[in-house]
C-alpha positions, 0 to 999 in steps of 0.5 A, a space after each residue: 551537514 544535513 543527513 541523507 534520508 535512509 529508507 529501509 523497506 523491511 524495517 521501521 523507517 519513519 519519514 518526517 519530511 516527504 519532500 526529501 524524497 523529491 530532493 534526494 531520490 527524484 520522486 515527483 509531487 503528484 499535485 500537478 497531475 491531480 486534475 488529470 484524473 477522471 476520478 479523484 479517489 479520497 487518497 488523491 484528494 487528501 494528498 495521502 498519495 503525495 508522489 509518483 514516478 512517470 505517472 503521466 504514462 498511465 494517465 495518458 493510457 487512460 485518456 487514450 483508451 490504451 492498455 496498461 497494468 497495475 501491480 501490487 501484492 501482499 507479503 502473507 504474514 498475517 491478517 489484513 491491516 490498515 496498511 495493506 488495505 491502503 495499497 489494496 484500495 489503490 490497485 482497485 482504483 487504478 484497475 477501475 479507472 479504465 476497462 483496458 486496465 489489467 491488475 496483477 496481485 502478487 502473493 510474496 511468499 518468497 519474501 515472507 519466507 526470507 524476511 519472516 520465516 513463513 513456510 510456503 503452505 502457511 503462506 498459502 492459507 494466509 493469502 487466501 484470507 488476504 485475497 478475500 479481503 481485497 475482493 471485498 474491497 472491490 477488486 474485480 476478479 475478472 481482470 486480475 491475475 493472482 500468483 504466488 512468487 514460489 510458483 510463478 515460473 515466469 517470475 523465477 525465470 526472469 529473476 534468474 536472468 536479471 541476477 546476472 546483471 546485479 552486483 553485490 555492490 549494487 545490492 548493498 548500495 540500495 539496501 545496506 548489508 542484508 542476509 542473501 535471502 532478502 537480496 534474492 527477494 529484491 531480485 524476485 520483486 523486480 521480476 514481479 514488477 516487470 511480469 505484466 510486460 512478459 510476452 505471455 501478458 501482451 509484452 511491454 506496456 505502462 505499468 504502475 506500482 502503488 507503494 508506501 513511501 518506505 518501499 521506493 528502494 524496490 521501485 528504483 531497483 526495478 527501474 534500473 533493471 528495466 533500463 539495463 534490459 530494455 534493449 533486449 526485452 523492450 521494457 517500459 520503465 515501471 511507474 509508481 505512486 507513493 502514499 504517506 505512512 500512517 502513524 501508530 495509534 499509540 503515537 509512534 511515527 510509523 504503524 507496526 505490527 510489532 506494537 499490537 496496541 498501535 494497529 488493528 487487523 480487519 478480522 480482529 475482535 471488535 471489542 479489541 478494536 474499540 479498546 484500541 481506538 478509545 485509548 489512542 493518542 490524540 491531539 487533545 488538551 490536558 483538560 476539557 476546559 482547556 480543550 474548549 478554550 484552545 481547541 485540539 490539534 487534529 494534525 497530530 491525532 491518530 484517531 483523526 488520521 485513521 478516519 482521514 485515511 480510511 473510514 470517512 469518505 465524505 470530505 464535508 463530514 471530515 472537514 466538520 470533524 476537523 473544525 469542531 476539533 480546532 474550535 474546541 466544540 469536540 472533545 476527544 472522548 466523544 470523538 473516539 466514541 464516534 470514531 469507534 462507531 464508524 469503524 466498527 460498523 465498517 468492519 462488520 460490513 466488510 466481514 459480511 462481504 468477505 465471507 462471500 469471497 472465500 471460495 473465489 479467493 481460494 480459486 484465485 490463489 490456487 489457479 490464478 484466475 477466476 474463470 
C-alpha cells in the first residue's frame, strides 16, 4: 500500500514527488495558468512555482484592475537565507503585478518564540535586518504593511475568535501531536492570512499567500477557518502558490539551517560562501575523463540548482550551463568557480543596497508603514 505523504511545516519534510500534493491535498498544477500572467517571473518560467490554490481569483483581479492582497512573512530566527529570499521574491512579484496590490509582511515573532525560543526583543532586532533584505530585493515600501504578530491587535483578536471554532482533534489531524504553543501559533497564522480582509484594510478581497510546499497545512487550515466564518465576516478563501523546496548544498533532500555547510545566508562572510559552493554536491562524474565522455547530471547538481533558483536570470545563459554540463564540455571545478563568482558578485551588490534600507526597515518594523 502506498504511504500517504506527511507534511510537517515545522520539521524537515522533504518532498520527492510533488504530484502527490495534487493527488492527496487538492493542490492544482500551475501550468494551465502560466500564459495568463502579464509578466512571467523566472520562478514561474522554470516551474519552481509548481502549484496553486484558487490563483484564478488573483489573475482575474490583475486583469480587471481590482484590488487584491499578497501576504507573506518571516519567522525572525536569524539572517536571511535562500529559502526566505525565495518567498520574499514572490511577494514582491505579486505586489508589482498591479498598482492595486497591497502587500502585508508578517514578523512571526509568536511562532519564533513557540518554535525556537526567540525572545520578542531579539525577534525585533532580527526582523529589522530581515526587512532590510526584503527592501533591497525590491519590495515597494509605499504599498506594504509590516507588523509583528505579538503587537498586532487585530490578528490577536481574530485568533481569539477563531480559537472557539477549533477543536484539538482538528489540530492533531492537521499537525499531529504538538506542544500547545505551536497550535497557538497555527491559529494566529490563520489570523495573519485573513488580516488583509479585516474591515480596517477594506474588508474581503482576494489574497494570495506564496509558500513553500511544506507549508500547505497552514493554507488548508486557513481556508477551513475562512469557510467556517464566511457567513459572519464574508471572507474570501485565501489563494496560495507553492514553490519547490531547495536541496542542501551537501546533497540532502531539503536545505536546512541545522546543516551549516548545506546553506548560506545573505550576510555571511564571502569566503565562507565561496568555500561552501566549492565543496557542494554536484552531478559530476568520478573523473574528468568520464565527465568529458558521458557528461554530467545537472538535475542532481546542487550548484546548478542554486543558480537556477536564484542567481542566473537569463534563461539562455542557464541553458548554456546545462548543455555544456550534459555534453561534457563543462567540468565541475570550473562550473563551481563560475558559480561562486556569480553568487559573490550578487551578494556584494545586495549588501550595498540593504545598508541603505536599515533606517526604513526600522521604521517599518516599529511603525508598520513607511510614511
